[in-house]
Phi, psi and omega in degrees: 000069188274124171242118173258139186240133175251126183233134171288125188270354185236234181256028184089175179062030183276350185101029183296321180296320178302315182281323176301316179301318180293316182285338181295342178298335179256007183255155172265326183224135169245123186241125177274130189248348184205171174075191180215213181277017167283348176283156175216106182247120181257129181236129179248121178236101186063237178267359182267135177241125178248130177245112183249145180238337187225316182285135182304147185295340179292350185298337182289336177275120190294338182261008182258135173266140182243141178234131169264111190279174184293340179281355182272147168254132195237125170268110184302324180296320180292317180300314181293322178295319179292320177299317181297318180295320178293316180299322179296339179257016173087012179269130180286116178239036179286165178299341176289335184252337185233126183237149178233121178292133179296343181269359172294150182261146184268135172270133180245167175303331178292320177298319181293317179297318179293322178299313180295316182296317181294320180292321177295321181293331180292335178059236182293345179264016182303142181284330183095033180291163176282355178058040179251013175086009185296306183301309179300328179291317176294328176298315178296322178300313180294324180281358179064033176239012185285165178251118183268155183299336179300338176295340180296341178267004184229084186306314182291317179297322179295314181297315179296316181296321180291321177300312179296318182298310182294321178300315180294319182288327177300323180299317179292314181302319183279312188281327183263318186254353180067028182268177179275142179286157177266154179273105184298323181294318179293321178296315180298322180294318180293321180289332175297320176294317178301318183298318180300323183277327187263346182307319181294347184270350185290136175218166168278100188305305179301318180296318179302316181287320180300317179294318181296316180293322178296331178277001178082017180282148181275123180245134178244121181266127182240132178246188176236165180056204184214174187308317187274011166253007178296139184300324181266323190249004181266189182276068183302137007269008182274066186223174172272186187255012182225198186234089180276040181240176184303320178300325180292336178296314185294316178284324182290333179253342180078043177233164180262164183292343183293346182267355184286129174264314180203152176244121186249117176271136178250125180223144171286159176286354172220192184243152172205158169204156177248141178088190186275172177123162183295147184203082188304322185264020182296143177244156169226184177073208188299319182293324176297317178297323180296316181286327186283323186081182186266344185095356180284339183248137178301340179281349181287166188270070175228137187300131177296324182274315187260337186077001181289142173295136179277147169287140185228160180191179177292162180292131179257101183278344172296312178297317182293321177295320177297319178298319180297319180290317184296321184266345184071046182298134170270334180202162177239147169243129182255122182254162174060031176298330181297334182295334182275353179299142178093356178268135182294315178223157177235160178239139172244128176282105188254354179193175175234152169254126179222115178052043177082359178254151175259123179253133174249007176239159180280120183292140181288332183269114181300334177295320175295319180300322180295336180264356181286144173245137185287146169255119186258148167248122181279135178229150181290142177267195179217150184262340187292144171285124185250008185295338179263000180288136180235351181230139183302328181294340181268357175292145174303145182306321181289329176292318179295320179295322178299314179298314182296324181293320178297315179299321180294316180298321185272348182058036178223132179293141173265113188264339179216152176226134176256141183236027179163173186279349184281155177304322184282356184261027176250120184262126173279124185273000000 
């Protein structure tokens, strides 16, 4: 009953879609367990580039079945738009290949309006959300007032629930934010159309997976965002509204820990994050521009979903080691090693300075983290272009030492390294 789990080890944007696509070649099912269309997974197949936000990255493999699990919050319009774009490029998105758990929660126009209004009201204290309604939908889920995807199979129940939902949210939009009310009838009509198209995709998510695992099928769990955006374990309040950690897989898919075969952490060879929040190893100036790129290449550090330039910095191995412990990583995959080529020296953040003390652990209090200054260990870089390397023995010695040093600090083996966005650019170590 093998379940392999892919977890973002940093603040998201680690290249999870790139690695999920590669590992999906050995999977029967790829299941998305958390987040919504705030995710952005880029997959490069030859000259073709696929940008996915909601549908699992395994969809590009024709023999893989994909499941959107109950831990996901789903905008039906986005799902249908993404399905249409994939179908236009010859990808099969029929109900035989794509499943939607009835326990996933629906994002409505009211959730999106509230997300935007709240972020605007925060002003300079804005969290940096994607304003796609993710947070308000999870808020309703927690408050037990959410709308689940199973309503798509109940036209009358869906219409009634949406009328009540929009009426309640309009009161908040108008009285608290001074915004314009939404037309409940128009929203209900659009969702009626969504329901007709998506009803055939509905399944009992946990039952579907339990049967598949009992039959010995290989399941690959794919999440969104990264460990330090976790609602409980991230840099609160600059976090997402769900749990993109190993614990979130079990609740988001409805499976037990006994089915886990391995947990794979995905980390960049440097650090990045989008939006606000503490970032001890952040860089600015020329080196930041060098790591970020211009945005002309999909491999550059610009958000797939938002297009925003990412904040970038040296690799923080204190943070990465904490992520490994928190998630129980069995192995690490290091992405974007090629971006560091051509640098004379590199820096690794191996500790923090806080109020005259040296910390070698990740502080639990984000306020303390914001006051931390990195302690760096300088390591030699390499000048060679490594994008054509396919075997670990062909990596420059300093590149190999950099990889080995990260594995040693984290006490987790690095089993793969990517040196470019293509499927063929992943080196098994």
